[in-house]
C-alpha positions in Angstrom: 128.2 219.3 168.8 127.0 217.5 166.3 128.7 214.6 163.7 128.7 216.1 160.0 127.2 213.7 157.8 126.3 213.6 153.8 123.5 214.3 151.8 121.8 211.3 151.0 122.0 212.0 147.3 126.0 212.5 147.5 126.6 209.4 149.5 126.2 207.1 146.3 128.5 209.2 144.7 130.9 209.1 147.3 131.3 205.4 147.4 130.9 204.4 144.2 134.5 206.1 143.7 135.7 203.3 146.0 137.3 200.1 145.5 135.5 196.8 145.7 137.5 195.3 149.4 136.1 198.8 151.4 132.6 198.4 149.4 132.2 194.6 150.8 133.0 195.8 154.5 131.0 199.1 154.2 127.7 196.7 153.8 128.0 196.3 157.4 127.7 199.9 158.1 123.8 199.8 157.8 120.5 197.9 156.2 120.0 201.2 153.7 124.3 200.9 153.3 124.0 197.1 151.7 120.8 197.6 150.2 122.7 200.5 148.1 126.0 198.4 147.5 124.1 195.4 146.7 121.7 197.4 144.3 122.6 196.8 140.0 122.4 200.3 139.6 125.2 201.6 142.2 127.3 198.2 140.5 127.1 199.8 137.1 128.2 203.4 138.8 131.3 201.8 140.5 132.1 199.7 138.0 132.1 203.3 135.4 134.6 204.8 137.8 136.8 201.9 138.1 136.7 201.8 134.5 137.5 205.6 134.2 141.1 205.8 133.8 142.8 202.7 132.2 146.1 203.2 133.5 144.8 202.9 137.0 143.2 199.3 136.6 145.9 196.3 138.0 147.5 194.1 135.8 146.3 190.6 136.9 148.7 187.9 135.3 149.8 184.4 136.5 153.3 184.1 138.6 155.6 180.8 139.3 156.7 181.5 142.8 159.3 179.6 144.7 156.8 177.8 146.6 154.3 177.0 143.7 152.3 179.2 141.2 150.2 182.2 142.5 147.8 185.3 140.8 149.5 188.1 141.2 148.4 191.7 140.2 150.6 195.3 140.5 149.1 198.7 139.3 151.5 199.4 135.9 151.7 203.2 135.7 155.2 203.0 136.2 157.9 200.6 136.2 158.8 201.8 140.2 155.2 202.0 141.3 155.0 198.6 139.6 157.4 197.1 142.0 156.2 199.0 144.8 152.1 197.6 144.2 153.1 194.1 143.5 151.1 191.3 145.4 149.8 188.0 145.8 145.9 187.9 145.3 144.7 186.1 147.7 141.4 183.4 147.8 142.1 181.7 144.6 139.4 179.4 143.4 142.6 176.7 142.5 145.5 175.3 144.4 149.1 176.1 143.8 149.5 173.4 142.4 146.4 172.8 140.0 147.3 177.4 139.2 150.4 175.5 137.3 148.5 173.1 135.1 146.0 176.3 134.4 145.8 179.4 132.4 143.8 182.7 132.7 141.6 183.1 129.2 140.1 186.2 129.8 139.1 189.0 132.4 136.7 191.5 131.5 134.4 194.2 134.1 136.7 192.9 137.0 135.7 188.7 136.6 138.5 186.3 135.6 138.0 183.5 133.4 140.1 180.7 134.2 140.8 177.2 132.4 142.0 173.8 134.1 143.9 172.3 131.4 144.4 169.3 133.6 139.9 169.4 132.5 139.8 171.6 129.3 136.3 171.2 129.7 136.6 173.2 133.2 136.5 176.6 133.7 135.7 179.0 136.4 134.6 183.1 136.8 136.4 184.6 140.1 136.0 187.9 140.9 139.0 188.1 143.5 137.9 191.6 144.9 135.0 190.1 146.1 136.7 186.7 146.2 133.8 184.8 145.1 133.9 182.1 142.4 131.7 180.3 139.8 132.7 176.9 138.0 130.4 177.0 135.0 128.3 173.8 134.5 130.3 171.0 131.9 129.2 171.1 128.8 130.0 167.6 126.3 132.4 167.9 123.7 130.9 166.4 120.6 132.8 165.3 118.2 132.6 163.7 114.5 135.4 161.4 115.5 134.6 158.4 117.2 136.6 156.7 120.1 140.8 157.4 120.8 140.0 159.8 118.0 138.0 162.2 119.8 140.5 163.4 121.7 143.5 163.1 118.8 145.0 166.4 118.0 142.2 168.1 120.0 142.6 171.6 121.1 140.4 174.7 123.1 140.1 177.8 122.4 138.7 180.1 124.8 137.0 183.8 125.1 135.4 185.6 127.3 133.6 189.1 127.3 130.5 190.8 127.6 127.7 191.6 125.7 126.0 195.1 126.6 122.8 194.7 124.2 121.6 191.8 126.6 123.4 192.7 129.8 124.8 189.7 130.0 129.0 187.9 130.1 129.6 185.3 127.4 132.3 182.4 127.0 132.6 181.2 123.4 135.1 178.0 123.8 136.0 176.7 120.3 137.4 173.1 120.1 139.0 172.0 117.1 139.7 168.5 115.7 142.1 167.6 113.2 143.4 163.9 112.7 147.0 164.9 111.8 148.2 167.9 110.3 147.3 167.0 106.4 143.5 166.4 107.3 141.4 169.0 107.0 140.1 170.7 110.8 137.1 171.3 111.8 136.1 173.6 114.7 133.1 173.2 117.1 131.5 176.5 119.0 129.6 176.5 122.0 128.6 180.0 123.7 128.0 180.2 127.4 125.7 183.1 128.9 126.0 183.8 132.5 123.0 185.0 132.7 120.8 181.9 131.7 123.7 180.1 133.0 123.3 177.8 129.8 125.4 176.9 127.0 124.4 176.8 123.3 126.1 175.2 120.2 126.6 177.7 117.4 127.3 177.0 113.3 130.3 175.6 113.2 133.6 177.4 112.9 134.5 178.1 109.3 138.3 178.3 109.8 140.9 176.3 111.4 142.5 178.7 114.5 146.6 178.7 113.9 148.5 176.5 116.3 151.1 178.7 115.7 149.7 181.7 117.5 151.3 181.7 121.2 147.7 183.2 122.5 145.5 180.6 122.3 142.5 182.5 124.0 140.4 185.2 122.0 141.1 188.7 122.1 138.4 191.2 123.0 138.0 194.1 120.9 134.7 195.9 119.5 132.6 193.8 121.4 134.0 190.7 119.2 136.5 187.7 120.4 139.2 187.3 117.6 141.9 184.2 116.6 144.7 183.8 114.0 143.4 181.3 111.9 145.3 179.5 108.6 145.6 181.6 106.5 147.6 184.3 108.2 143.9 186.1 109.0 142.0 186.8 111.8 138.7 185.4 112.4 136.3 186.9 115.0 133.2 185.8 116.8 130.4 188.9 117.5 129.4 188.6 121.0 126.2 190.1 120.0 124.9 188.6 116.6 126.7 185.9 117.5 128.3 185.3 113.7 131.7 184.8 112.5 133.9 187.4 110.3 137.1 188.2 108.9 138.9 191.1 109.6 141.3 193.1 107.7 145.0 192.6 107.8 147.8 194.8 107.7 149.8 194.1 104.4 153.4 194.8 106.1 153.1 191.2 107.2 153.7 189.7 104.0 157.5 188.9 104.6 157.1 188.7 108.7 158.0 185.1 109.8 156.3 185.4 113.3 153.3 187.5 114.8 150.8 187.6 116.6 147.5 189.6 118.1 147.3 191.4 121.0 144.7 194.3 122.6 146.2 198.2 123.0 144.0 200.2 125.2 140.8 199.0 123.5 142.6 199.1 120.0 143.4 195.8 118.5 147.2 194.9 117.7 149.7 192.7 115.8 152.9 192.4 116.9 155.4 191.2 114.6 159.0 189.9 114.0 161.1 191.9 111.6 164.4 189.9 110.1 164.9 191.5 107.2 166.7 194.4 108.3 170.3 194.7 107.3 171.0 196.3 111.5 169.1 193.4 112.7 166.3 191.5 113.8 163.6 194.3 115.3 159.8 194.0 116.8 157.2 195.8 115.7 153.9 196.8 117.2 150.9 197.5 114.6 147.9 199.2 115.8 144.2 199.2 114.5 143.1 202.4 115.2 139.8 202.3 113.7 138.6 199.0 114.0 137.5 196.9 111.3 139.4 199.5 108.5 142.2 198.1 106.9 144.2 201.2 106.2 144.0 202.6 109.9 146.7 200.2 110.8 149.7 202.0 112.1 152.8 201.3 113.0 153.6 203.0 116.4 156.7 200.8 118.3 159.4 199.1 116.2 162.5 197.9 119.1 165.5 195.8 118.5 165.1 191.9 119.9 167.9 192.0 121.8 166.0 194.1 124.1 163.7 190.9 124.5 166.3 188.5 125.3 164.5 186.1 122.8 161.4 185.9 120.4 157.8 184.7 121.4 155.2 186.1 123.3 154.7 189.7 123.6 151.6 191.5 125.4 151.1 195.0 125.2 149.4 196.3 128.2 149.0 200.1 127.7 150.4 203.8 127.4 152.0 205.2 130.9 153.8 208.1 132.2 151.0 210.0 130.1 151.4 208.3 126.6 155.4 208.9 127.0 156.1 204.8 127.9 154.5 201.9 126.1 154.2 199.0 128.5 154.8 195.2 127.5 154.9 192.0 128.9 157.3 189.3 128.2 156.1 186.1 128.3 158.4 184.1 131.7 160.7 187.6 131.5 159.1 190.5 132.9 157.6 193.7 131.8 159.7 196.7 130.3 158.6 200.2 129.7 159.2 201.8 126.3 159.7 205.4 126.0 157.2 206.2 122.8 159.9 208.5 121.7 162.8 206.3 121.9 162.0 203.2 121.8 165.7 202.3 122.4 165.3 203.5 125.8 163.3 202.0 128.7 162.9 200.5 132.2 162.5 197.3 133.1 160.5 195.7 136.5 162.2 193.8 138.7 160.4 190.9 140.4 161.7 189.5 143.5 161.1 185.6 144.5 159.5 185.2 141.1 160.9 182.9 138.6 158.7 183.8 135.8 155.8 185.4 134.7 152.2 183.7 132.1 150.0 185.5 130.8 147.9 188.7 132.4 144.7 191.1 131.5 144.4 194.6 132.8 141.4 194.3 134.8 139.5 196.8 136.8 138.0 195.9 140.2 134.4 195.7 140.2 131.3 194.4 142.7 129.8 192.0 139.6 128.8 188.9 140.6 130.1 185.4 139.0 127.7 183.5 139.7 125.0 181.7 136.5 121.6 182.2 136.3 119.9 185.1 138.6 121.1 184.3 142.4 122.6 180.9 141.8 125.5 180.1 144.1 128.8 179.0 144.0 128.9 174.8 144.5 126.0 174.2 141.8 125.2 170.8 140.6 127.5 169.7 137.2 125.0 169.3 134.4 126.0 167.0 131.1 124.3 168.7 127.7 
């Protein structure tokens, strides 16, 4: 009796529907499978299948555990499934102690970008599904100031994304300098290209990043990274043209005392706190359904602030249960599922053994290599530029 086998043309389609973890093991099946899985065409096919269903991706976040800080992940399609699939991702390029002084600043196509706040110029790209990481080459901060003033009131703002016009992953670094609160700020901009493994300096950023925003990393939407800037505006750095622009704001924020940026299933969104209602304080979610059009800002959620225990940074994750629930992550408090038809009704996921939850991103598993340049491996010598 012969063992049935798949036709050769169906093997790539079958394998591309698997997650990266078993695919890395299947590279040992044969030389032909290894060549197939390592090919750029197959990696793109696997990524397309992985990102086809948004709510089937993991939410990857930094968590504070009893023994230290960890990178955790879970499926967020329901509160019950979140608790059942919650796990610690092993193989982090930073230790549990270092993770306490780090920050996730972006995620795209399976690559997670991490900043070491102890050394703000140190940035690491990590693909946790294939357990490979790469430390970006050092790039010196250039300042108009001298001496100790160079590091006085200096803030780092990172943003990470993919430029499909050049098939390149890019990291944008804004370093804002301001001697005092009343002095004008200026912002140095550099962009790192994973394809060339090099940094380039862009023209000075003409806006001052708002220090009141609790999200210091750029929000990736429509091939651009977005920050809140002073004057209650949204400024963007386009990853394709590498030019700057302002994004129109909704009129409704004029009387709000707090608001921040987010991303909801590919759409730019704003979370604001409304204090003017006599019935209490509410958190409002506004979504820009047609990017760049001011009149496309739409209010999609209004929830009493008591549901969040306190105001502060809230990150929208996405819709679950066939768009019946909206999932939000409240920093340091956990995750909540609100029913879109009745926002006053919701569920909260209990997270055992975690003291608090920090920043996170929806991230699909992929075979994308985090190495800079062409085949450069981890441990590249850091060069000063």
